[in-house]
C-alpha positions in Angstrom: -8.8 37.6 9.2 -8.6 36.3 5.7 -6.4 33.5 4.4 -3.4 35.7 3.5 -3.5 37.5 6.8 -3.7 34.2 8.7 -0.7 32.9 6.8 1.3 36.1 7.5 0.3 36.0 11.1 1.4 32.3 11.5 4.7 33.1 9.8 5.3 36.0 12.3 4.5 33.7 15.3 6.8 31.0 13.9 9.6 33.5 13.5 9.2 34.7 17.1 9.0 31.1 18.5 12.1 29.9 16.6 14.1 33.0 17.7 13.0 33.4 21.3 12.3 29.8 22.6 15.0 27.2 23.5 13.4 24.6 21.1 15.9 21.9 21.9 15.1 22.0 25.6 11.3 21.9 25.6 9.0 19.0 25.1 6.3 18.8 22.4 3.4 19.5 24.8 5.3 22.4 26.3 6.0 23.9 22.9 2.4 23.6 21.8 1.2 25.3 25.1 3.7 28.1 24.6 2.6 28.6 21.0 -1.1 28.8 22.1 -0.2 31.4 24.7 1.8 33.5 22.2 -1.0 33.4 19.7 -3.6 34.5 22.3 -1.3 37.4 23.4 -0.7 38.6 19.9 -4.3 38.4 18.8 -5.4 40.2 22.0 -8.7 42.0 21.4 -8.6 41.6 17.6 -11.2 39.4 16.0 -10.2 35.9 15.1 -12.5 32.9 15.1 -11.8 29.8 17.3 -11.2 27.7 14.1 -8.6 30.2 12.9 -6.8 30.3 16.3 -6.6 26.5 16.3 -5.4 26.5 12.7 -2.6 29.0 13.4 -1.4 27.1 16.4 -1.4 23.8 14.4 0.4 25.5 11.5 3.2 26.9 13.7 3.6 23.7 15.7 3.6 21.4 12.7 6.1 23.6 10.8 8.5 23.2 13.8 8.0 19.7 15.1 5.6 18.1 12.6 5.3 17.7 8.8 4.0 21.2 8.1 1.3 21.4 5.5 1.2 17.5 5.4 -0.1 17.3 9.0 -3.6 18.7 8.1 -3.8 16.6 5.0 -2.8 13.4 6.8 -5.5 14.1 9.5 -8.2 14.2 6.8 -9.6 10.7 6.5 -11.4 11.4 3.2 -8.0 11.9 1.5 -6.6 8.6 0.2 -3.4 9.8 -1.7 -1.2 12.8 -1.7 1.1 13.8 -4.6 3.6 16.6 -4.1 5.4 17.8 -7.3 7.8 20.3 -5.8 6.8 22.9 -3.1 4.1 24.7 -5.1 2.1 21.8 -6.6 0.2 19.7 -4.2 -2.4 17.2 -5.4 -4.7 15.0 -3.4 -7.1 12.1 -4.2 -10.4 12.4 -2.5 -13.3 10.1 -3.1 -11.5 8.6 -6.1 -10.9 12.0 -7.9 -7.8 14.2 -8.1 -7.7 17.8 -7.0 -5.0 20.4 -6.8 -4.8 22.1 -3.4 -4.7 25.9 -3.1 -2.0 25.5 -0.5 1.8 25.2 -0.9 5.0 24.7 1.0 6.9 27.8 2.2 10.0 26.9 0.1 11.9 24.0 -1.4 14.2 24.0 1.6 11.2 23.6 3.9 9.8 20.7 1.9 13.3 19.0 1.9 13.4 19.4 5.7 10.0 17.7 6.0 11.2 14.9 3.7 14.3 14.3 5.8 12.1 14.2 9.0 9.8 11.6 7.4 12.6 9.4 6.1 14.6 9.7 9.4 11.6 8.4 11.5 11.8 5.1 9.7 15.6 4.8 10.0 16.2 5.4 6.3 18.1 8.1 4.4 17.7 10.0 1.1 20.2 12.4 -0.4 21.8 13.2 -3.8 23.8 10.0 -3.7 20.7 8.0 -3.0 17.8 10.2 -4.3 15.0 7.6 -4.4 13.5 6.2 -1.2 10.5 4.1 -0.2 9.5 4.6 3.4 6.4 5.0 5.6 4.9 7.5 8.1 4.4 6.6 11.8 0.8 5.7 11.0 1.9 3.2 8.3 1.1 5.3 5.2 3.4 4.4 2.3 5.7 7.1 1.1 7.8 7.4 -2.1 10.4 10.2 -2.3 12.4 11.3 -5.4 14.8 14.2 -5.0 16.4 16.6 -7.6 18.3 16.4 -9.9 16.4 13.1 -10.7 13.0 15.0 -10.1 13.2 18.0 -12.4 10.2 19.8 -10.8 11.7 19.7 -7.3 11.4 17.2 -4.4 8.6 14.8 -5.3 6.6 12.9 -2.6 3.8 10.4 -3.1 1.9 9.2 -0.1 -0.6 6.4 -0.1 -2.7 7.0 3.0 -3.0 4.2 5.6 -6.5 3.3 6.6 -7.1 3.5 10.4 -9.6 0.7 10.2 -8.3 -2.6 8.6 -10.2 -3.7 5.5 -12.5 -6.6 6.0 -14.3 -8.9 3.6 -17.6 -7.4 5.0 -16.6 -4.0 3.7 -15.7 -5.4 0.3 -19.2 -6.8 0.1 -20.7 -3.5 1.3 -18.7 -1.7 -1.5 -20.1 -4.1 -4.1 -16.7 -5.7 -4.9 -17.8 -9.1 -3.8 -20.9 -11.1 -2.8 -21.4 -13.2 0.3 -21.5 -16.4 -1.7 -18.1 -15.6 -3.3 -16.5 -14.6 0.0 -17.6 -18.0 1.5 -15.7 -19.7 -1.4 -12.7 -17.5 -0.9 -12.7 -18.4 2.8 -12.6 -22.0 1.9 -9.7 -21.4 -0.5 -7.6 -19.6 2.1 -8.3 -22.1 4.9 -7.5 -25.0 2.6 -4.1 -23.3 1.9 -4.4 -22.6 -1.8 -1.6 -20.3 -3.0 -3.4 -17.1 -4.1 -2.0 -14.3 -6.3 -3.8 -11.0 -6.5 -3.2 -9.0 -9.7 -4.3 -5.6 -10.8 -3.2 -2.1 -12.0 -2.0 0.8 -9.8 -4.7 1.9 -7.3 -6.9 -1.1 -8.0 -6.9 -2.2 -4.4 -4.5 -5.1 -4.3 -3.1 -4.5 -0.9 -6.6 -3.7 0.5 -7.9 -7.0 -0.9 -4.9 -8.9 0.5 -5.5 -7.4 3.9 -9.1 -8.5 3.8 -8.3 -12.0 2.6 -5.6 -12.4 5.4 -8.4 -12.2 8.0 -9.4 -15.8 6.9 -6.0 -17.2 7.9 -6.6 -19.5 10.9 -5.5 -17.7 14.1 -3.2 -20.5 15.3 -0.8 -20.4 12.3 2.7 -18.8 12.1 2.6 -16.1 9.4 5.5 -14.2 8.0 4.9 -11.0 6.0 7.5 -9.5 3.7 7.1 -6.0 2.3 9.1 -3.1 0.8 7.4 -0.7 3.3 5.2 -2.4 5.9 1.5 -1.6 5.3 -0.3 -4.9 5.8 -2.8 -4.8 8.7 -3.2 -8.4 9.8 -5.2 -8.8 13.0 -5.8 -11.6 15.4 -2.7 -13.7 14.6 -0.4 -13.9 17.6 2.4 -15.8 15.9 3.1 -13.0 13.3 6.5 -11.9 12.0 6.6 -8.7 9.9 9.8 -8.1 7.8 10.7 -5.0 5.8 13.3 -4.3 3.2 16.1 -1.8 3.7 17.8 0.5 1.2 21.6 0.7 0.9 23.2 3.5 2.9 25.2 6.4 1.5 28.3 4.1 1.0 26.2 1.5 -0.9 26.2 -1.1 1.9 23.5 -2.7 4.0 20.8 -3.3 1.5 18.3 -6.0 2.4 16.0 -7.0 -0.5 12.8 -9.0 -0.7 14.8 -11.9 -2.0 17.0 -11.9 1.1 13.9 -11.8 3.3 12.2 -14.6 1.5 15.3 -16.8 1.8 15.6 -15.9 5.5 11.9 -16.5 6.1 12.2 -20.1 4.9 14.4 -20.8 8.0 11.8 -19.3 10.4 9.4 -22.2 10.2 6.6 -20.3 8.4 3.2 -21.9 7.8 2.3 -19.1 5.4 4.4 -16.5 3.7 2.7 -13.3 2.6 4.8 -11.1 0.1 3.2 -7.6 -0.2 4.2 -7.3 -3.8 6.6 -9.0 -6.2 8.3 -6.8 -8.8 11.4 -8.6 -9.9 13.8 -11.5 -9.3 12.2 -12.3 -5.9 9.3 -14.0 -7.9 11.5 -17.0 -8.4 12.2 -17.4 -4.6 8.5 -16.9 -3.9 7.5 -19.6 -6.4 10.1 -22.0 -5.0 8.7 -21.3 -1.4 5.2 -22.1 -2.6 6.5 -25.3 -4.3 8.4 -26.5 -1.2 5.6 -27.1 1.3 4.6 -23.5 2.2 1.1 -23.7 0.9 -1.4 -21.0 1.6 1.0 -18.2 0.6 -0.5 -14.9 -0.6 1.0 -12.2 -2.8 0.2 -9.3 -5.2 1.6 -8.1 -8.5 0.9 -5.4 -11.1 -0.9 -6.6 -14.3 -3.7 -5.8 -16.6 -5.3 -9.2 -16.7 -4.8 -12.7 -15.4 -2.9 -13.8 -18.6 -0.8 -10.7 -18.3 0.1 -11.6 -14.7 1.5 -14.9 -15.9 3.6 -13.2 -18.5 4.9 -10.7 -16.0 5.7 -13.5 -13.5 7.8 -15.2 -16.3 9.6 -11.9 -16.9 10.2 -11.4 -13.2 11.6 -14.9 -12.8 14.0 -14.3 -15.7 15.3 -11.2 -13.9 16.3 -13.4 -11.0 17.6 -16.4 -13.1 18.3 -15.4 -16.7 19.5 -18.9 -17.7 16.3 -20.7 -16.9 14.4 -22.2 -19.9 11.0 -20.7 -20.3 9.4 -24.2 -20.1 10.8 -24.7 -16.7 9.6 -21.3 -15.5 6.1 -22.0 -16.8 6.0 -25.4 -15.1 7.1 -23.7 -11.8 4.4 -21.1 -12.1 1.7 -23.6 -12.9 2.6 -25.9 -10.0 3.0 -23.0 -7.5 0.1 -20.7 -8.1 -3.4 -22.1 -7.5 -5.7 -19.1 -7.8 -5.4 -15.7 -9.4 -7.8 -12.9 -8.4 -7.8 -10.0 -10.8 -8.9 -6.5 -9.7 -9.4 -3.4 -11.7 -10.2 0.3 -11.4 -13.0 1.0 -13.8 -14.0 4.1 -15.7 -16.2 5.5 -12.9 -13.2 5.2 -10.5 -14.8 2.3 -8.7 -12.6 -0.8 -7.8 -14.1 -4.1 -8.7 -13.0 -7.8 -8.6 -13.0 -8.7 -12.3 -12.0 -12.4 -12.3 -11.3 -15.3 -10.0 -9.3 -17.9 -12.1 -7.9 -21.3 -11.3 -4.4 -22.2 -12.6 -5.0 -25.8 -13.8 -1.6 -26.9 -14.9 0.9 -26.9 -17.8 0.0 -28.4 -21.2 1.6 -28.1 -24.7 4.0 -25.3 -23.7 1.4 -23.0 -22.0 -0.2 -22.5 -18.6 -3.8 -23.6 -18.6 -6.3 -21.3 -16.9 -9.9 -22.1 -15.8 -12.0 -19.0 -15.0 -14.4 -19.6 -12.1 -15.9 -16.2 -11.7 -16.0 -13.3 -14.3 -17.4 -9.8 -13.9 -20.1 -8.9 -16.3 -21.7 -5.5 -16.7 -25.5 -5.3 -16.8 -28.1 -3.1 -18.6 -27.8 -0.4 -15.9 -24.2 0.4 -16.9 -23.6 3.8 -18.4 -20.5 5.7 -19.6 -20.1 7.3 -16.2 -21.4 4.5 -13.9 -20.4 0.8 -14.0 -23.1 -1.7 -12.8 -22.6 -5.4 -12.8 -21.5 -8.4 -10.7 -19.2 -11.4 -10.6 -20.9 -14.4 -12.2 -20.0 -18.0 -11.9 -18.8 -19.5 -15.2 -19.9 -22.9 -16.5 -16.5 -24.4 -15.8 -16.1 -26.7 -12.8 -13.1 -26.3 -10.4 -10.6 -29.0 -11.3 -8.0 -28.9 -8.6 -10.1 -29.6 -5.5 -7.7 -31.9 -3.8 -6.6 -29.3 -1.2 -10.3 -28.7 -0.3 -10.7 -32.5 0.3 -7.5 -32.6 2.4 -8.8 -29.7 4.5 -12.0 -31.6 5.1 -14.3 -29.5 2.9 -17.1 -31.4 1.1 -18.4 -28.5 -1.0 -17.0 -27.5 -4.3 -16.4 -24.1 -5.8 
């Protein structure tokens, strides 16, 4: 049985199942069993490999109760991202590279049904009145949906796959992003409650790094996480509260923003606040939280360099409070953020830590930075392969008072 015959056979079985079985009255396991029986009966003495039989059953079941074509993609742990540009164009990222799949959805209607199923599971809604939605799959994978007429090529879905095993610092060392010496220093910074900001471009590994860094938070602290769609995997902390934003409903009411959640979290006696990503006016609330005794806060943001991250923070604060003078904003940033870690996705698709920089203070109208570690390429680098490591700069760390308060004698 070739691929076309398999698809045709699966479509016939699905048609028979939907017409003959009382789908609303049978459980998932019963449905799967009945599909298996129907497939066996229909194949009969005809040749069909075990793999094809399993594939047909999965296709029929997932098209009725699952996410159709997406089910097989989601099960593949080597795929890190899925991009659906309408029913006929499905792209995946595998091992850092993009590929177009030779599979497609049955129709635009089928793709829209799957989208509604995904969005409904997280208690959200997407429609023509509200055509853009951020949500997540049951396994935690991050999903962005844009519907027509906004998306001209048809329903557009982007899925950032959720890793089943939480990222650890040990894995970052294994991947060559960090060294043991640097991770020891980062552990000191987290335990001593330095406010750390992780910057980088799209796909540079900011959330992954934040997850790994959060493992150094002492287990007896009360931690509050705030995200657009929950994807942080913080383990070992019992006193953990995870908050997630909510879009407005069809009538335009009920929206809960990151700003709302940050304000609410301040009344929840947090010891640390972790904001998954700041994109707008909530930057002001986060900086104020850092400046009002909530040290040890962690967050991420999109930027191309550490200096660019500071400029973007200024712009984001202005979105939340347009009347604030720039000098006041810069002073706020300089006193709130202690360390910026910049990540980048390089030409060979590898993700590397490019810089660990200390924010020293505010002088002569600008924020003063003190780079502690900088990534340098070595002689083994080529156009297709990046080789190098983070090197300690000649500059000593200036703001070591939190280390002393926490009882650390070493310096960074």
